[in-house]
MOPAC internal coordinates of N, CA, C and O (Angstrom, degrees):
PM7 1SCF
backbone

  N    0.0000 0     0.00 0     0.00 0    0    0    0
  C    1.4351 1     0.00 0     0.00 0    1    0    0
  C    1.5399 1   107.93 1     0.00 0    2    1    0
  O    1.2310 1   120.48 1   -40.76 1    3    2    1
  N    1.2872 1   116.68 1   139.24 1    3    2    1
  C    1.4560 1   123.18 1   174.56 1    5    3    2
  C    1.5212 1   108.39 1  -137.13 1    6    5    3
  O    1.2310 1   121.06 1   -51.57 1    7    6    5
  N    1.3271 1   115.57 1   128.43 1    7    6    5
  C    1.4595 1   122.16 1   179.62 1    9    7    6
  C    1.5273 1   107.43 1  -130.33 1   10    9    7
  O    1.2310 1   120.81 1   -44.85 1   11   10    9
  N    1.3182 1   116.07 1   135.15 1   11   10    9
  C    1.4458 1   118.83 1   176.21 1   13   11   10
  C    1.5237 1   110.45 1  -143.89 1   14   13   11
  O    1.2310 1   121.69 1   -26.02 1   15   14   13
  N    1.3240 1   114.38 1   153.98 1   15   14   13
  C    1.4761 1   121.95 1   176.50 1   17   15   14
  C    1.5106 1   106.35 1  -141.40 1   18   17   15
  O    1.2310 1   121.00 1   -41.55 1   19   18   17
  N    1.3318 1   115.69 1   138.45 1   19   18   17
  C    1.4609 1   119.95 1  -176.70 1   21   19   18
  C    1.5216 1   111.29 1  -146.22 1   22   21   19
  O    1.2310 1   121.17 1   -23.69 1   23   22   21
  N    1.2896 1   115.37 1   156.31 1   23   22   21
  C    1.4510 1   124.25 1   172.41 1   25   23   22
  C    1.5182 1   106.90 1  -108.64 1   26   25   23
  O    1.2310 1   120.75 1   -49.16 1   27   26   25
  N    1.3291 1   116.18 1   130.84 1   27   26   25
  C    1.4607 1   119.82 1  -177.48 1   29   27   26
  C    1.5049 1   111.08 1  -119.01 1   30   29   27
  O    1.2310 1   120.63 1   -34.70 1   31   30   29
  N    1.3377 1   116.40 1   145.30 1   31   30   29
  C    1.4370 1   123.59 1   175.93 1   33   31   30
  C    1.5277 1   107.46 1  -114.37 1   34   33   31
  O    1.2310 1   120.15 1   -68.96 1   35   34   33
  N    1.3396 1   117.31 1   111.04 1   35   34   33
  C    1.4559 1   122.84 1   177.91 1   37   35   34
  C    1.5175 1   107.83 1   -91.70 1   38   37   35
  O    1.2310 1   120.27 1   -51.23 1   39   38   37
  N    1.3352 1   117.08 1   128.77 1   39   38   37
  C    1.4653 1   121.43 1  -174.29 1   41   39   38
  C    1.5267 1   112.15 1   -62.24 1   42   41   39
  O    1.2310 1   120.05 1   134.65 1   43   42   41
  N    1.3399 1   117.51 1   -45.35 1   43   42   41
  C    1.4814 1   121.13 1   178.66 1   45   43   42
  C    1.5370 1   108.32 1  -128.16 1   46   45   43
  O    1.2310 1   119.83 1   -99.59 1   47   46   45
  N    1.3483 1   117.93 1    80.41 1   47   46   45
  C    1.4643 1   120.38 1  -172.20 1   49   47   46
  C    1.5294 1   114.90 1   -68.74 1   50   49   47
  O    1.2310 1   118.85 1   159.89 1   51   50   49
  N    1.2836 1   119.79 1   -20.11 1   51   50   49
  C    1.4619 1   121.95 1  -178.26 1   53   51   50
  C    1.5304 1   112.90 1   -96.62 1   54   53   51
  O    1.2310 1   119.62 1  -177.40 1   55   54   53
  N    1.3339 1   118.33 1     2.60 1   55   54   53
  C    1.4559 1   121.93 1  -179.14 1   57   55   54
  C    1.5252 1   110.77 1   -62.25 1   58   57   55
  O    1.2310 1   120.78 1   -55.10 1   59   58   57
  N    1.3333 1   116.11 1   124.90 1   59   58   57
  C    1.4638 1   120.55 1  -179.56 1   61   59   58
  C    1.5153 1   111.68 1   -97.71 1   62   61   59
  O    1.2310 1   119.76 1   171.48 1   63   62   61
  N    1.3266 1   118.07 1    -8.52 1   63   62   61
  C    1.4704 1   124.13 1   174.78 1   65   63   62
  C    1.5033 1   109.60 1  -137.05 1   66   65   63
  O    1.2310 1   120.81 1   -15.78 1   67   66   65
  N    1.3002 1   116.06 1   164.22 1   67   66   65
  C    1.4561 1   120.75 1   178.71 1   69   67   66
  C    1.5106 1   112.75 1    74.68 1   70   69   67
  O    1.2310 1   121.65 1    14.25 1   71   70   69
  N    1.3322 1   114.46 1  -165.75 1   71   70   69
  C    1.4629 1   120.17 1  -179.85 1   73   71   70
  C    1.5225 1   110.77 1  -118.79 1   74   73   71
  O    1.2310 1   120.69 1   -19.76 1   75   74   73
  N    1.3208 1   116.29 1   160.24 1   75   74   73
  C    1.4601 1   121.02 1   178.53 1   77   75   74
  C    1.5177 1   107.61 1  -138.09 1   78   77   75
  O    1.2310 1   120.30 1   -50.66 1   79   78   77
  N    1.3334 1   117.04 1   129.34 1   79   78   77
  C    1.4764 1   119.06 1   174.80 1   81   79   78
  C    1.5212 1   111.00 1   -74.46 1   82   81   79
  O    1.2310 1   120.72 1   -24.09 1   83   82   81
  N    1.3001 1   116.23 1   155.91 1   83   82   81
  C    1.4775 1   121.00 1   174.92 1   85   83   82
  C    1.5214 1   109.73 1  -145.93 1   86   85   83
  O    1.2310 1   121.36 1   -19.11 1   87   86   85
  N    1.3057 1   115.00 1   160.89 1   87   86   85
  C    1.4636 1   123.59 1   176.41 1   89   87   86
  C    1.5058 1   108.52 1  -135.35 1   90   89   87
  O    1.2310 1   120.70 1   -27.39 1   91   90   89
  N    1.3132 1   116.26 1   152.61 1   91   90   89
  C    1.4599 1   118.86 1  -179.28 1   93   91   90
  C    1.5201 1   111.51 1  -149.98 1   94   93   91
  O    1.2310 1   121.50 1   -19.38 1   95   94   93
  N    1.3213 1   114.74 1   160.62 1   95   94   93
  C    1.4632 1   122.62 1   177.10 1   97   95   94
  C    1.5050 1   107.77 1  -144.61 1   98   97   95
  O    1.2310 1   120.53 1   -32.47 1   99   98   97
  N    1.3097 1   116.60 1   147.53 1   99   98   97
  C    1.4664 1   120.70 1  -178.82 1  101   99   98
  C    1.5194 1   112.15 1  -173.56 1  102  101   99
  O    1.2310 1   121.44 1    21.99 1  103  102  101
  N    1.3187 1   114.86 1  -158.01 1  103  102  101
  C    1.4530 1   121.65 1  -179.66 1  105  103  102
  C    1.5192 1   109.12 1  -127.19 1  106  105  103
  O    1.2310 1   121.03 1   -31.75 1  107  106  105
  N    1.3287 1   115.64 1   148.25 1  107  106  105
  C    1.4659 1   120.50 1   177.42 1  109  107  106
  C    1.5388 1   108.85 1  -135.81 1  110  109  107
  O    1.2310 1   120.45 1   -29.50 1  111  110  109
  N    1.3205 1   116.74 1   150.50 1  111  110  109
  C    1.4584 1   122.63 1   176.81 1  113  111  110
  C    1.5134 1   107.89 1  -132.11 1  114  113  111
  O    1.2310 1   120.65 1   -46.26 1  115  114  113
  N    1.3277 1   116.37 1   133.74 1  115  114  113
  C    1.4649 1   120.35 1   178.20 1  117  115  114
  C    1.5427 1   106.30 1  -126.56 1  118  117  115
  O    1.2310 1   120.69 1   -45.29 1  119  118  117
  N    1.3212 1   116.29 1   134.71 1  119  118  117
  C    1.4557 1   121.55 1   179.82 1  121  119  118
  C    1.5028 1   111.30 1  -149.47 1  122  121  119
  O    1.2310 1   121.06 1   -24.81 1  123  122  121
  N    1.3133 1   115.58 1   155.19 1  123  122  121
  C    1.4639 1   121.63 1   177.03 1  125  123  122
  C    1.5354 1   106.91 1  -138.67 1  126  125  123
  O    1.2310 1   120.96 1   -32.01 1  127  126  125
  N    1.3150 1   115.77 1   147.99 1  127  126  125
  C    1.4641 1   119.71 1  -178.31 1  129  127  126
  C    1.5092 1   110.71 1   -59.96 1  130  129  127
  O    1.2310 1   120.80 1   -45.78 1  131  130  129
  N    1.3329 1   116.08 1   134.22 1  131  130  129
  C    1.4482 1   121.65 1   178.26 1  133  131  130
  C    1.5528 1   114.46 1    83.96 1  134  133  131
  O    1.2310 1   120.36 1  -176.51 1  135  134  133
  N    1.3143 1   116.91 1     3.49 1  135  134  133
  C    1.4770 1   119.82 1   178.75 1  137  135  134
  C    1.5322 1   108.54 1  -135.56 1  138  137  135
  O    1.2310 1   121.22 1   -21.76 1  139  138  137
  N    1.3040 1   115.28 1   158.24 1  139  138  137
  C    1.4515 1   120.03 1   179.48 1  141  139  138
  C    1.5322 1   109.51 1   -76.31 1  142  141  139
  O    1.2310 1   119.75 1   -43.11 1  143  142  141
  N    1.3229 1   118.08 1   136.89 1  143  142  141
  C    1.4642 1   123.45 1  -179.36 1  145  143  142
  C    1.5251 1   110.63 1   -79.82 1  146  145  143
  O    1.2310 1   121.41 1   -10.36 1  147  146  145
  N    1.3488 1   114.90 1   169.64 1  147  146  145
  C    1.4757 1   119.71 1   179.94 1  149  147  146
  C    1.5052 1   109.35 1  -138.27 1  150  149  147
  O    1.2310 1   120.86 1   -36.27 1  151  150  149
  N    1.3284 1   115.95 1   143.73 1  151  150  149
  C    1.4548 1   122.10 1   175.50 1  153  151  150
  C    1.5276 1   109.85 1  -102.71 1  154  153  151
  O    1.2310 1   120.26 1   -32.58 1  155  154  153
  N    1.3245 1   117.11 1   147.42 1  155  154  153
  C    1.4540 1   122.31 1  -177.97 1  157  155  154
  C    1.5234 1   109.92 1  -137.97 1  158  157  155
  O    1.2310 1   121.94 1   -27.17 1  159  158  157
  N    1.3375 1   113.89 1   152.83 1  159  158  157
  C    1.4545 1   120.95 1   168.05 1  161  159  158
  C    1.5104 1   105.61 1   -81.38 1  162  161  159
  O    1.2310 1   119.80 1   -47.23 1  163  162  161
  N    1.3183 1   117.98 1   132.77 1  163  162  161
  C    1.4557 1   122.87 1  -179.99 1  165  163  162
  C    1.5057 1   110.45 1  -108.65 1  166  165  163
  O    1.2310 1   120.07 1   -50.47 1  167  166  165
  N    1.3217 1   117.47 1   129.53 1  167  166  165
  C    1.4461 1   123.28 1   176.22 1  169  167  166
  C    1.5141 1   108.72 1  -131.41 1  170  169  167
  O    1.2310 1   120.30 1   -38.21 1  171  170  169
  N    1.3466 1   117.03 1   141.79 1  171  170  169
  C    1.4528 1   119.68 1  -178.06 1  173  171  170
  C    1.5175 1   111.84 1  -146.02 1  174  173  171
  O    1.2310 1   120.87 1   -26.63 1  175  174  173
  N    1.3117 1   115.94 1   153.37 1  175  174  173
  C    1.4457 1   125.44 1   171.60 1  177  175  174
  C    1.5114 1   106.78 1  -131.40 1  178  177  175
  O    1.2310 1   120.24 1   -39.54 1  179  178  177
  N    1.3252 1   117.15 1   140.46 1  179  178  177
  C    1.4536 1   119.36 1  -178.14 1  181  179  178
  C    1.5098 1   112.63 1  -157.47 1  182  181  179
  O    1.2310 1   121.89 1    -5.09 1  183  182  181
  N    1.3178 1   113.98 1   174.91 1  183  182  181
  C    1.4606 1   124.07 1   175.60 1  185  183  182
  C    1.5073 1   107.15 1  -129.36 1  186  185  183
  O    1.2310 1   120.94 1   -46.11 1  187  186  185
  N    1.3354 1   115.81 1   133.89 1  187  186  185
  C    1.4661 1   121.83 1  -179.58 1  189  187  186
  C    1.5152 1   109.78 1  -123.92 1  190  189  187
  O    1.2310 1   119.75 1   -42.55 1  191  190  189
  N    1.3051 1   118.08 1   137.45 1  191  190  189
  C    1.4597 1   121.95 1   178.48 1  193  191  190
  C    1.5027 1   109.88 1   -86.27 1  194  193  191
  O    1.2310 1   120.61 1   -50.30 1  195  194  193
  N    1.3439 1   116.45 1   129.70 1  195  194  193
  C    1.4603 1   123.76 1   175.55 1  197  195  194
  C    1.5221 1   114.04 1    41.81 1  198  197  195
  O    1.2310 1   119.74 1  -113.04 1  199  198  197
  N    1.3499 1   118.10 1    66.96 1  199  198  197
  C    1.4546 1   119.70 1  -177.50 1  201  199  198
  C    1.5412 1   114.70 1   -63.09 1  202  201  199
  O    1.2310 1   119.57 1   162.28 1  203  202  201
  N    1.3030 1   118.43 1   -17.72 1  203  202  201
  C    1.4582 1   121.12 1   179.04 1  205  203  202
  C    1.5181 1   113.72 1   -86.28 1  206  205  203
  O    1.2310 1   119.81 1  -178.68 1  207  206  205
  N    1.3170 1   117.97 1     1.32 1  207  206  205
  C    1.4581 1   122.06 1   178.57 1  209  207  206
  C    1.5371 1   109.15 1  -104.98 1  210  209  207
  O    1.2310 1   121.08 1   -14.12 1  211  210  209
  N    1.3127 1   115.53 1   165.88 1  211  210  209
  C    1.4439 1   121.40 1  -177.12 1  213  211  210
  C    1.5142 1   114.02 1   -72.46 1  214  213  211
  O    1.2310 1   119.92 1   152.73 1  215  214  213
  N    1.3271 1   117.77 1   -27.27 1  215  214  213
  C    1.4808 1   121.25 1  -179.55 1  217  215  214
  C    1.5168 1   110.62 1  -128.98 1  218  217  215
  O    1.2310 1   120.44 1   -29.44 1  219  218  217
  N    1.2923 1   116.76 1   150.56 1  219  218  217
  C    1.4710 1   121.62 1   176.77 1  221  219  218
  C    1.5128 1   110.50 1  -179.72 1  222  221  219
  O    1.2310 1   120.65 1     1.11 1  223  222  221
  N    1.3196 1   116.37 1  -178.89 1  223  222  221
  C    1.4406 1   122.18 1   179.05 1  225  223  222
  C    1.5319 1   109.29 1  -116.14 1  226  225  223
  O    1.2310 1   120.71 1   -13.64 1  227  226  225
  N    1.3290 1   116.26 1   166.36 1  227  226  225
  C    1.4783 1   120.31 1   176.41 1  229  227  226
  C    1.5331 1   108.29 1  -146.87 1  230  229  227
  O    1.2310 1   121.44 1   -23.95 1  231  230  229
  N    1.3196 1   114.85 1   156.05 1  231  230  229
  C    1.4715 1   123.63 1   173.19 1  233  231  230
  C    1.5140 1   105.62 1  -137.03 1  234  233  231
  O    1.2310 1   120.43 1   -45.98 1  235  234  233
  N    1.3485 1   116.79 1   134.02 1  235  234  233
  C    1.4358 1   120.80 1  -171.39 1  237  235  234
  C    1.5347 1   111.17 1  -141.68 1  238  237  235
  O    1.2310 1   120.80 1   -36.06 1  239  238  237
  N    1.3049 1   116.08 1   143.94 1  239  238  237
  C    1.4707 1   123.86 1   173.61 1  241  239  238
  C    1.5202 1   106.50 1  -122.51 1  242  241  239
  O    1.2310 1   120.43 1   -49.83 1  243  242  241
  N    1.3172 1   116.78 1   130.17 1  243  242  241
  C    1.4634 1   119.43 1  -176.89 1  245  243  242
  C    1.5054 1   113.69 1  -141.53 1  246  245  243
  O    1.2310 1   121.38 1   -15.83 1  247  246  245
  N    1.3143 1   114.97 1   164.17 1  247  246  245
  C    1.4790 1   122.66 1   173.77 1  249  247  246
  C    1.5109 1   106.75 1  -122.84 1  250  249  247
  O    1.2310 1   121.21 1   -57.85 1  251  250  249
  N    1.3444 1   115.28 1   122.15 1  251  250  249
  C    1.4729 1   122.08 1   177.11 1  253  251  250
  C    1.5129 1   108.20 1  -146.94 1  254  253  251
  O    1.2310 1   119.89 1  -110.64 1  255  254  253
  N    1.3188 1   117.82 1    69.36 1  255  254  253
  C    1.4674 1   119.67 1  -174.68 1  257  255  254
  C    1.5075 1   111.35 1    77.09 1  258  257  255
  O    1.2310 1   120.02 1  -170.46 1  259  258  257
  N    1.2605 1   117.57 1     9.54 1  259  258  257
  C    1.4792 1   126.99 1  -178.47 1  261  259  258
  C    1.5141 1   107.74 1   165.38 1  262  261  259
  O    1.2310 1   120.82 1    -6.38 1  263  262  261
  N    1.3086 1   116.04 1   173.62 1  263  262  261
  C    1.4599 1   120.33 1   179.85 1  265  263  262
  C    1.5137 1   109.94 1   -81.02 1  266  265  263
  O    1.2310 1   120.66 1   -42.70 1  267  266  265
  N    1.3312 1   116.35 1   137.30 1  267  266  265
  C    1.4828 1   121.64 1   179.22 1  269  267  266
  C    1.5001 1   108.03 1  -129.14 1  270  269  267
  O    1.2310 1   120.24 1   -48.92 1  271  270  269
  N    1.3136 1   117.14 1   131.08 1  271  270  269
  C    1.4653 1   124.51 1   174.22 1  273  271  270
  C    1.5051 1   108.57 1  -117.30 1  274  273  271
  O    1.2310 1   120.51 1   -48.20 1  275  274  273
  N    1.3291 1   116.63 1   131.80 1  275  274  273
  C    1.4529 1   120.94 1  -178.93 1  277  275  274
  C    1.5209 1   110.13 1  -136.46 1  278  277  275
  O    1.2310 1   120.73 1   -34.91 1  279  278  277
  N    1.3070 1   116.22 1   145.09 1  279  278  277
  C    1.4586 1   122.77 1   174.41 1  281  279  278
  C    1.5292 1   107.10 1  -146.75 1  282  281  279
  O    1.2310 1   120.54 1   -33.57 1  283  282  281
  N    1.2986 1   116.58 1   146.43 1  283  282  281
  C    1.4556 1   118.48 1   179.88 1  285  283  282
  C    1.5071 1   114.34 1  -179.20 1  286  285  283
  O    1.2310 1   121.97 1     6.65 1  287  286  285
  N    1.2974 1   113.84 1  -173.35 1  287  286  285
  C    1.4724 1   122.87 1   176.92 1  289  287  286
  C    1.5081 1   107.87 1  -112.56 1  290  289  287
  O    1.2310 1   120.32 1   -33.13 1  291  290  289
  N    1.3154 1   116.99 1   146.87 1  291  290  289
  C    1.4630 1   120.59 1   178.45 1  293  291  290
  C    1.5285 1   109.23 1  -130.42 1  294  293  291
  O    1.2310 1   122.25 1   -31.79 1  295  294  293
  N    1.3202 1   113.30 1   148.21 1  295  294  293
  C    1.4743 1   122.42 1   175.56 1  297  295  294
  C    1.5166 1   106.67 1  -125.88 1  298  297  295
  O    1.2310 1   121.00 1   -43.97 1  299  298  297
  N    1.3196 1   115.70 1   136.03 1  299  298  297
  C    1.4494 1   121.32 1   177.18 1  301  299  298
  C    1.5125 1   109.89 1  -126.85 1  302  301  299
  O    1.2310 1   121.64 1   -22.92 1  303  302  301
  N    1.3050 1   114.47 1   157.08 1  303  302  301
  C    1.4520 1   120.29 1   174.23 1  305  303  302
  C    1.5149 1   106.65 1  -122.02 1  306  305  303
  O    1.2310 1   120.90 1   -65.04 1  307  306  305
  N    1.3538 1   115.89 1   114.96 1  307  306  305
  C    1.4613 1   121.27 1   179.69 1  309  307  306
  C    1.5304 1   109.37 1   -90.16 1  310  309  307
  O    1.2310 1   120.92 1   -29.74 1  311  310  309
  N    1.3263 1   115.85 1   150.26 1  311  310  309
  C    1.4452 1   119.89 1   177.34 1  313  311  310
  C    1.5373 1   109.90 1   -70.10 1  314  313  311
  O    1.2310 1   120.32 1   -21.52 1  315  314  313
  N    1.3161 1   117.00 1   158.48 1  315  314  313
  C    1.4624 1   120.66 1  -178.82 1  317  315  314
  C    1.5246 1   113.16 1   -72.89 1  318  317  315
  O    1.2310 1   119.73 1   168.59 1  319  318  317
  N    1.3439 1   118.12 1   -11.41 1  319  318  317
  C    1.4550 1   121.93 1   179.00 1  321  319  318
  C    1.5143 1   111.72 1   -74.09 1  322  321  319
  O    1.2310 1   119.64 1   172.93 1  323  322  321
  N    1.2845 1   118.29 1    -7.07 1  323  322  321
  C    1.4412 1   122.63 1  -176.63 1  325  323  322
  C    1.4746 1   112.99 1   -74.81 1  326  325  323
  O    1.2310 1   120.10 1   180.00 1  327  326  325

C-alpha cells in the first residue's frame, strides 16, 4: 500500500494554453503486510498542460523514499462561478 498527500504550487494556474511548471511537497507512507511501514517526505516537480482548462496532461518527477516518475491525463470540474 502507498498513500501520499501533497500541496502543489502551479506557476500560472489560470493559463488556458501552453504549459505551466509546478512544484509540490507533502507526505507519503508505504507499507506491506507483515512488515513495518515507512513515512517519507514527498517532493515533486512537474509540467502541466493548460492548467486553467478542464482537461490536460501532466509529467512529473518526484522523490518519495525513491525516485518516482509519473505521466497522465487529468480532468477537472470547475465551479460555475468561474
